C-alpha positions in Angstrom: -24.0 -5.4 215.9 -27.8 -6.2 216.2 -29.6 -8.6 214.4 -30.9 -7.3 211.8 -27.3 -5.3 210.7 -25.4 -5.6 207.4 -22.1 -4.3 207.4 -18.6 -4.5 205.4 -15.6 -3.5 206.0 -13.4 -4.9 208.8 -13.8 -4.4 212.6 -10.9 -3.6 215.2 -10.9 -2.9 218.5 -10.1 -3.3 222.6 -12.8 -5.4 224.1 -15.3 -7.9 223.2 -17.8 -7.6 219.6 -20.6 -9.1 219.6 -22.1 -9.6 216.3 -26.2 -10.5 215.7 -26.2 -9.5 211.9 -24.4 -10.1 208.3 -20.4 -9.3 208.4 -18.7 -9.6 205.3 -15.1 -8.7 206.7 -12.9 -9.2 209.6 -12.4 -8.8 213.0 -9.5 -8.3 215.4 -10.6 -7.7 219.2 -9.5 -9.6 222.5 -13.5 -11.0 222.6 -15.4 -12.5 219.8 -18.7 -13.1 220.3 -21.6 -14.7 217.2 -24.6 -14.9 218.1 -27.0 -17.6 216.6 -28.7 -15.0 214.0 -24.5 -14.0 212.6 -23.3 -14.2 209.5 -19.9 -13.8 209.1 -17.8 -13.8 206.3 -14.0 -13.4 207.1 -11.1 -14.3 209.7 -11.4 -13.5 213.1 -7.8 -13.0 215.4 -9.2 -12.1 219.1 -8.1 -14.0 222.8 -11.4 -15.9 222.6 -14.0 -16.5 219.8 -17.8 -18.3 220.8 -19.3 -19.3 217.7 -23.0 -19.7 218.0 -24.0 -18.9 214.2 -21.9 -19.1 211.5 -18.9 -18.3 210.0 -16.8 -18.7 207.0 -13.3 -17.8 207.3 -10.5 -19.0 209.4 -9.9 -18.6 213.4 -7.2 -17.5 215.4 -7.4 -17.3 218.9 -5.0 -17.4 221.2 -7.0 -18.9 224.5 -10.5 -20.7 223.3 -12.4 -21.2 220.5 -16.2 -22.2 221.8 -18.8 -23.9 219.1 -22.2 -23.4 221.2 -25.3 -26.3 219.7 -26.2 -23.8 216.5 -22.2 -22.9 215.3 -21.1 -23.9 212.4 -17.6 -23.0 210.9 -16.1 -23.2 207.7 -12.7 -22.8 208.3 -9.8 -24.0 209.3 -8.9 -22.7 213.4 -5.5 -21.7 215.2 -6.4 -22.2 219.0 -5.0 -23.0 222.4 -8.2 -25.0 223.7 -11.0 -26.1 221.5 -14.4 -27.3 222.3 -17.8 -28.3 220.3 -21.1 -28.8 222.1 -23.5 -31.5 220.3 -24.2 -30.0 217.6 -21.9 -27.6 216.7 -19.9 -27.8 213.1 -16.6 -27.6 211.8 -16.1 -27.9 208.0 -11.9 -27.3 208.8 -9.0 -28.1 209.9 -8.2 -27.7 214.1 -4.5 -27.0 214.6 -3.7 -26.5 218.4 -1.7 -23.7 220.1 1.6 -24.2 221.9 2.6 -22.7 224.8 6.5 -23.5 225.8 5.8 -22.1 229.1 3.8 -25.2 230.0 5.9 -28.0 228.8 7.2 -30.4 231.3 10.5 -32.7 230.7 10.4 -35.7 232.3 13.1 -37.6 233.7 14.3 -40.9 233.1 14.9 -42.8 235.9 17.6 -44.7 235.6 17.8 -48.4 235.2 
């Protein structure tokens, strides 16, 4: 969606969505990229989310949320990995998702 675009409604698609304009609504996709000019008011559910612009809403990313230097998030995040470049802003909470298949049990050595 282009820089000068304004859209109201939800987006649900397979693949990658790039937003550079204004969107009021929710997004569900495999990957979501918010460019520096993006301004989103809604929630995002995806495998991965790159935030270069502004979003007011909650993010759920099964793999990663990557906040770039111009990125501003006002909302809560649930993700497997969380990356923030210097200058990126988060006004909210982060909850890390756990993958039970990656849990390693340590055995105590006998004394």
